[in-house]
N, C-alpha and C positions, 0 to 999 in steps of 0.2 A: 801512282798508287795502285795497289792491287784491285782488280775488278772482281767483285764477288760473283758476278754472273758468268765470267769466262774462266775463272780459276778453279781448278779442282781443289777441294779442301782436304788438308791432312786430317787423319783420324786421330783420336786419342791414343790408340795403340801405336800408330806411326810415330807420334811425338814421344812416347815412352821409349821406343827403340832408338829414335834420334838422340834423345837425352843420354841413353846408355852409351851409344857410339861416341858422343861428344866427350863424355867423362873418360872413357877408355882411351880415346884419341889424345886427349890432353896429357894423360899419364904416360902413355907409351911414346908420344911425340915430343913432349917437352921435359919429361922427367924420367927417362928410361932407367937411370941408375937407382931411382927411388921406387921402382915398380912394386917390389915386394913390400916396402914400408907402407905404401899408400893403398895398394890394391886389397890387402888383407882386411884392414879395418873397414874400408869402403864396402867390400863384399859382405862381411859379417853384419854390418849395420843394415845394409839393404835387405838382406834375407830376414833378419829379425824384425825389422820395421814392417816390411811387406807382409810377413806372416802374422804378426801381432795385430795388424789392421783387421784381418778377418775375424778376430775375436772381439776387438774393442768396438768396432763400428756398430755391430748389433746392440751392444750395451748402450752406446750413445743414442741409438734409435729408441730403445726402451725408456731411456731417461728423458726422452722428448727434448733433445738438444737441437731441434731443427732451426736452421738459419733464418733470421728475419731479413727479408729482402726489401730494399728501398723501392718505394713505388715510383719515384722520380728517376730511377735508373733505366738502363736499357730494358725494354719490354720483354726481350728474350730471357731475361734473368728471373722474371717472376715465377717461372715454372720450377726454379730451384728452391723455392720456399719449402722448408721442411727437411732439406738435406742436413744431416748432422754436422755440427761444427765442433770446435774444441779438439780437432784432430791432432793438434800439437801435443796433446797430453800423452800420446803414445809414441810418436817418432822422436821427439826431442830428448826424453829420458834415455831412449835406446842409444842415441848418439853419445850422450854424456857417459853412460856406463861403459860402452864399448871403448871409448877413448881413454877413460881412467884405467880400466883393466889393461888395455894394450900398452899403456905408457908406464906401467908399474907405479901408479899413484903419484905421478909428478906433481909438485906443489904449484907450479905456475898453471898447469892444466887444471888443477883442482880449483884455483881461484877463478879461472875463466868459466869453469862449470857452474860455480856458485852464481856468477853474474848471469849466466844463461838461465838458470833455474829461477833467479830473481825476476828476470823479465818475463819468463813463462808465468810466474805467479801473478804478476800485474795483469798480463793478458787474460789469464783464467778468470780473475775477478771481474774484469771488464766483460768478458763473454757471458759469465754467469749472470751479471746484472742485466745485460741485454735480453737474455732468455727469460729471466724472471719477470721483467717489465714488458716483454714482448714489444720492444721498440728498438731503435738504433742508438739509444742513449744508455751507455753503461757508466763507467767512471767519468766524471767531468773531465774535459780536456786539461784544465789546470791541475787537477789532482793527479791525473795520469802522468803528466809531464813532471810534476813534483816527485812522484814515486820513481820515475825513470832517472831523474837527477840524483836522488838519494842513493840508488843502487850504484850509479856511476861514481859518485863521490866516495862511497865506501870502498869500491874496487881500487880507485886511484890512491886512497889513503893507505890501503894495504900495500900497494906498490911502493909508496913513499917510505913507509916505516920499515918495510922489509928490504928496501934497496935491492930490488930484483936486478937492476943494473945500476952502474954509476949514474947518479941523477943528472949530471951535466950531459952525459951521453944520452940519457933517456929522454930529456926534454928537447932534443934536437929533432928537426923534421928534415928527412932526406928527400930531395927533389931530383928530377932528371938532370943530367949534365954534371953529376957529382956536386950539386949545390946543397949546402947544409945551412938550415936556418936555426940558429941557437935561440930558442924562444924563452928559455928560463921559466919564470913564473907564469908567463902567458900560455905556456903549453897546457897547463891544467884546465883552464876554462875551454880551451880548444878540444881537449880530450873529452870533457863532459859533453860538449856540443856534438862531437863525433858520435858518441854512444847514443845520445837521445835522437839525433837526426837519423842515424842509420836504422835504429829500431822503428822509428815512425815511417821511414821511407819504405822499408820492407812491408810494413803494415799497409801502406797505400797501394803497393804493388799487388797485394793479395785480393784481386777482384775478378779474376778469370780462372777457369779450371786449369790447374797445372802451371800457372804462371809464376807465382812466388816460390813454390817448391822447386820448380825446375831451374829458374834463374838463380835461386839460392844455392842449389847443388853445384852449379857451374861456378858461382862466385866463391863458394867454400873451397872447391878444388883448386881454383886459381890462387886463393890465399895460401893453400897448402904448399903450392909450388914456390911461392914467394918466401915463406917463413922456413922452409925445410933446411936451408943451409945453416941457419943459426939456431933454430928451435925445432928439431925433429919431433919432439913430443907434441908441440902445437900443430905441426903438420899432420900428425896422426889424428888429433882432435878434429881438424878441418876435414880430413878424409872420411872420418866417421860420420860427420854431419852431412857430407855430400852423399854418402851411402844411405843414411837415414832418410834424407829428402827423396832420393831415388825410390826407396821402398814406399814412401808416402805417396809418390806420384802413381804408383800402381793402383791406388784407390782414388786419387784426386784427379787423374787424367779425365778428359772430356768423355762421357758425361760423369761428373764427379759424384762419388758415393759418400764423400766426406770433405769438409773444408777444414783448413788448419786453424782458422780463427785468429784472434789476437794472441791466443795461447801459444800458437806456433810462430806467427810472423814477428812479434816483438822479440821473442827469444832468438830467432835467426839473426835479426839485426844487431841485437846486443852482443851476441857471440862473435859475429864478424868484427865488430868494432873493438871488442876487448882483445882479441887475438892480434889485430893490426897494431893496437897501441903497445902491447907487450913487446912486439918485435920491431917497432919503429917503422911500420908499413902504412902510414896514413896516406901517402901518395898512391901506393898500390891499392889500398882500400877504395880510394876515390875512383880509380880506373875500373876496377872490377865491379864496382857498384854503380856504374854509369847508368844502367837501366833504372835502378832505384832513384838515382839523382834526378833523372829526367822526369820520372813519374812525380816526384815531389815538386819539381820546378813547375810542372804543368798545373798543379793545384795552386801553387803560390801565384803564378801568372794569372790564372783564371780569377782568383779572388781579388787580386790587385786591380786587374782591368775592370772587373765588375764594379768595384767601389769607385774607381777613377771616372767611370762613365755614367755614374748614377745621376739620373735626372730629377726634376721636381717631383715626379711621381714615385720616387724612391726606388726605381728599377734601373739597373745598369745593363750594359751589353756584355755578351759572353765572347771571350776570345776563342774558346773551344766549344764544341757541341756539348761536351761534358768532360769533367776532369775526374780522375786522372786520365792520362793520355790513352790508356788502353780502352777506356770507355768512348773516347772521342773517335778512335779508329773503328770501334764496333758500330757506332752511330753513323759512320761514314761509309759503311758497307762491308767492312771486314768481318769475317767469321771469327769466333773465339780461337779456333785452332790456328787460323792464319796469324793472328796476333801473337800467340804463344810461340809458334814455330819461328817467326821472324825475330822475336825477342831472344829466343834461345841462341840463334845464330849471331845476333849482334853481341850478346853477352860473351859468347865464345871468342869473338874477335877482340873484345875488350880485354879478356883474360890473356890472350896471346900478346896483345900490345903491352900489358902490364909486365908480363914475364920477360919480354924482349927489351923493355925500356930500362936502361941501366941507372941505378941510383947508388949513391955511396952509403951503404948501410952496413 
């Protein structure tokens, strides 16, 4: 494990440069024929998102949208109280608009955009209630999950009735080694689970400056590389989101001037899952979302272990110092920027693995 006392810490500016290099490296290294297709929407979204942040963040400050920080979290996070949240309100719409315009209003992309905005709306209401009540309790977990499921079901119903692809082909899941799983009716609950799980996983990952936005940018670009052979319009959508996330990181890098909040994190996860479902890339989604998966798994493991070891006093043991995993690493001596830098590099390796893993799609 990295030793915080002997390791020099990367700065927020360094991580912004690293993220930019990673995104450009993935495009030029793994998708050179698609450079123009991907680089233009990515660049436009990054510039607009980054520029818009300078105008929107002061407005969020005036509206007193300061983040409420958990007192039982890492003590170093308490100084972040008051930092504006709801940052997703400016970079997510940028990605959607740039993608729609760049793809000549493609209908599949339009459907994915509505899903994205649907999850953004759920996140916005949750953030708004948290700010209004000045607590960490927004929408109840059950209600939030129900709303996420409703958006997913509406999206899948649209796919079913419009027959975006032949349903027999659509309900198949491609795995490495050219293995095809014909799930039939079982595909639909799997797809609903993928959308809700992905949106909640990105939400759990949003706990350190630059973490969710940067890993989200890398994941979106990885998905763009996967879907580009069959759906260039969806690849443009993903590239636009990668760029918008990069522009957001300009303001969200350590020390963050704004947080994306549920407004942004739920939208990112919903968008990733919707694109993957449309192009039959659930396996690819699983790989490029490895960071999000591990973060979610750490929370599940923590809760399960605590309940399983609960004694007569009603208290259990903790598997980790704190969940999700990034908080455990912080409490183990890692600095925020160390966590973010390592997660960026791991996510890049996962994207490379996903692109180089052949599936019969």
